C-alpha positions as CSV (number, residue, x, y, z in Angstrom):
1,M,0.0,0.0,0.0
2,D,1.2,3.5,-0.9
3,S,2.7,5.3,2.1
4,A,0.6,8.4,1.3
5,V,-2.6,6.4,1.5
6,I,-1.5,5.0,4.8
7,W,-0.7,8.4,6.1
8,Y,-4.0,9.9,5.0
9,T,-5.9,6.9,6.4
10,G,-4.2,7.3,9.7
11,Q,-5.0,11.0,9.9
12,A,-8.6,10.6,8.8
13,T,-9.4,7.7,11.2
14,G,-7.8,9.7,14.0
15,I,-10.1,12.6,13.4
16,V,-13.2,10.4,13.0
17,T,-12.3,8.6,16.2
18,L,-12.1,12.0,18.0
19,V,-15.5,13.0,16.8
20,L,-17.1,9.6,17.7
21,F,-15.6,9.5,21.2
22,S,-16.7,13.1,21.7
23,L,-20.3,12.0,20.8
24,V,-20.0,9.0,23.2
25,M,-19.0,11.5,25.9
26,V,-21.9,13.7,25.2
27,L,-24.4,10.8,25.3
28,G,-22.8,9.4,28.5
29,I,-23.0,12.8,30.2
30,S,-26.4,13.9,29.0
31,V,-28.6,10.8,28.8
32,R,-29.8,8.6,31.5
33,R,-31.2,5.1,31.1
34,Q,-34.7,6.2,31.8
35,V,-34.6,9.0,29.1
36,R,-36.2,8.6,25.7
37,L,-34.8,10.3,22.7
38,P,-37.3,12.0,20.4
39,G,-38.7,9.6,17.9
40,L,-36.9,6.6,19.3
41,P,-38.1,3.8,21.7
42,R,-37.1,3.6,25.3
43,L,-33.5,2.7,26.0
44,A,-32.6,3.8,22.5
45,A,-30.1,6.2,24.0
46,V,-28.2,3.4,25.7
47,A,-28.2,1.3,22.5
48,L,-27.0,4.3,20.5
49,H,-24.2,5.0,23.1
50,R,-23.1,1.4,22.8
51,S,-23.2,1.3,19.0
52,I,-21.2,4.5,18.6
53,S,-18.7,3.3,21.2
54,L,-18.1,0.1,19.2
55,L,-17.8,2.1,15.9
56,A,-15.2,4.4,17.6
57,V,-13.2,1.4,18.7
58,V,-13.1,0.1,15.1
59,F,-11.8,3.5,13.8
60,L,-9.3,3.6,16.6
61,A,-8.0,0.2,15.7
62,V,-7.5,1.3,12.1
63,H,-5.8,4.5,13.3
64,I,-3.4,2.5,15.4
65,L,-2.6,0.0,12.7
66,T,-1.8,2.7,10.2
67,A,0.4,4.4,12.7
68,V,2.4,1.2,13.2
69,I,2.9,0.3,9.5
70,D,3.5,3.9,8.4
71,S,7.1,4.2,7.3
72,Y,7.1,8.0,7.9
73,V,7.5,7.5,11.6
74,D,8.9,4.7,13.8
75,I,6.2,3.5,16.2
76,S,6.5,-0.1,17.4
77,P,3.6,-2.3,18.3
78,L,4.9,-2.3,21.9
79,A,4.8,1.5,22.1
80,V,1.1,1.4,21.2
81,V,0.3,-0.3,24.5
82,V,3.2,0.5,26.8
83,P,3.1,4.3,27.6
84,F,6.2,6.4,26.9
85,S,8.3,3.6,25.4
86,S,8.2,5.0,21.8
87,S,11.4,6.3,20.3
88,Y,9.4,8.8,18.3
89,E,7.8,11.6,20.4
90,P,7.6,9.4,23.5
91,L,5.5,11.8,25.6
92,W,2.8,12.4,23.1
93,I,2.7,8.9,21.7
94,G,2.7,7.7,25.3
95,L,-0.4,9.7,26.0
96,G,-2.1,7.9,23.1
97,A,-1.0,4.6,24.7
98,V,-2.5,5.7,28.0
99,A,-5.8,6.5,26.3
100,L,-5.8,3.2,24.5
101,D,-5.1,1.2,27.7
102,L,-8.0,3.0,29.4
103,I,-10.3,2.1,26.5
104,L,-9.1,-1.5,26.5
105,A,-9.9,-1.7,30.2
106,V,-13.4,-0.4,29.6
107,V,-14.0,-2.8,26.6
108,I,-12.6,-5.9,28.4
109,T,-14.6,-5.3,31.6
110,S,-17.7,-4.6,29.5
111,L,-17.3,-8.1,27.9
112,L,-16.8,-9.6,31.4
113,R,-19.6,-7.6,33.0
114,A,-21.6,-10.6,34.0
115,R,-18.6,-12.2,35.7
116,I,-17.1,-9.2,37.5
117,G,-20.4,-7.7,38.7
118,R,-22.0,-4.4,38.0
119,R,-20.2,-2.5,40.7
120,S,-16.8,-3.4,39.5
121,W,-17.8,-2.8,35.9
122,R,-19.2,0.6,36.7
123,A,-16.0,1.6,38.6
124,V,-13.8,0.8,35.6
125,H,-16.3,2.3,33.2
126,W,-15.6,5.7,34.6
127,L,-12.1,5.4,33.0
128,A,-13.8,6.3,29.7
129,Y,-14.2,9.8,30.9
130,A,-10.5,10.0,31.7
131,C,-9.3,8.7,28.3
132,W,-11.1,11.4,26.3
133,P,-9.0,14.4,27.6
134,V,-5.8,12.4,27.3
135,A,-6.7,11.5,23.7
136,I,-7.4,15.2,23.0
137,V,-3.9,16.2,24.2
138,H,-2.4,13.3,22.2
139,G,-4.1,14.5,19.0
140,V,-3.4,18.2,19.4
141,T,0.3,17.8,20.3
142,L,1.0,15.4,17.4
143,G,-1.0,17.5,15.0
144,N,-0.8,16.2,11.4
145,G,1.6,13.4,12.2
146,T,4.8,15.5,11.6
147,G,5.5,16.2,15.2
148,H,4.1,19.7,15.1
149,P,1.0,20.9,17.0
150,M,-2.3,20.6,15.3
151,T,-3.4,23.5,13.1
152,G,-6.1,24.5,10.6
153,W,-9.5,22.9,10.4
154,P,-8.6,19.8,12.5
155,L,-7.7,22.1,15.4
156,W,-11.0,24.0,15.0
157,L,-12.9,20.7,14.9
158,T,-11.1,19.6,18.0
159,I,-12.1,22.9,19.7
160,A,-15.7,22.3,18.7
161,C,-15.7,18.8,20.1
162,V,-14.3,20.1,23.4
163,A,-16.9,22.9,23.5
164,V,-19.8,20.5,22.8
165,V,-18.6,18.1,25.6
166,L,-18.2,21.0,28.1
167,A,-21.7,22.3,27.1
168,A,-23.1,18.8,27.9
169,V,-21.4,18.9,31.3
170,A,-22.7,22.4,32.0
171,Q,-26.2,21.3,31.0
172,R,-26.1,18.2,33.2
173,V,-25.0,20.3,36.2
174,A,-27.6,23.0,35.5
175,T,-30.5,20.6,35.1
176,G,-29.5,18.4,38.0
177,R,-32.7,18.3,40.0
178,R,-32.5,18.5,43.8
179,A,-35.6,17.0,45.5
180,L,-37.1,18.9,48.3
181,T,-36.5,17.4,51.7
182,P,-39.3,17.3,54.3
183,A,-37.5,20.2,56.1
184,D,-37.6,22.3,53.0
185,I,-41.3,21.7,52.6
186,L,-42.0,22.6,56.2
187,A,-39.9,25.7,56.0
188,A,-41.9,26.8,52.9
189,A,-45.3,26.1,54.5
190,P,-47.2,29.1,56.0
191,A,-46.8,29.5,59.7
192,Q,-50.5,29.9,60.2
193,G,-53.5,28.6,58.2
194,N,-56.8,26.9,58.4
195,G,-57.3,23.2,58.5
196,Q,-57.3,22.9,54.7
197,N,-53.9,24.5,54.5
198,I,-52.6,22.2,57.2
199,G,-54.0,19.2,55.4
200,R,-52.4,20.4,52.1
201,G,-49.1,20.9,53.9
202,A,-49.3,17.4,55.3
203,S,-49.9,15.9,51.9
204,Q,-47.0,17.9,50.5
205,Y,-44.8,16.7,53.3
206,Q,-45.7,13.1,52.6
207,A,-45.1,13.5,48.8
208,G,-41.8,15.2,49.4
209,A,-40.7,12.6,51.9
210,R,-41.5,9.8,49.3
211,E,-39.7,11.7,46.6
212,Y,-36.7,12.4,48.8
213,A,-36.5,8.7,49.8
214,T,-36.7,7.6,46.1
215,V,-34.0,10.1,44.9
216,T,-31.7,9.1,47.8
217,T,-32.1,5.5,47.0
218,D,-31.4,6.0,43.3
219,E,-28.3,8.1,44.1
220,G,-27.0,5.4,46.5
221,A,-27.5,2.8,43.8
222,R,-25.7,4.8,41.2
223,R,-22.7,5.3,43.6
């Protein structure tokens, strides 16, 4: 295969992988299992998250393969998985290896989810959020594969991906619903009132107590 084709394939798959993993991040941050996407059945968000993740892993594999066989730079198969062992740009290639190792940990534990248990799988799954910024630094510093920082439209695309992910984080924080505790309801209730107001306050107290217990239980299960 022509070296130019290999080089362009490596660059293209790297950019596509960045976009796909950014989309995975947005879905993971913004969507909960109970949420329905417009026009799609329930749990479609989870299925979409999984499908895009697998597609991103495929593009990542092609990106790594082309980097190893490309004659323009010397990147050994060992340097792909052992961080900072590359003779070429050891720091920036090493960050890519770190991101790959984190992704492999997530993939392997996902395949063994039934054996290792949901709690262990969930703990490792959080590594997916760590590999994304590491991969961003890896891509920006290596740029177009010549050892110079990223420039031009790939840089602007990367900035856009970062902006979208940060916007998803901001939206998730802003829309995080805090259930009223019984103490909050009592504090908001009028100090004086007739029997109807008292009855209404008692009903609000009971509803708030049930909601508080449900949210607390859900948060404890997620942790």
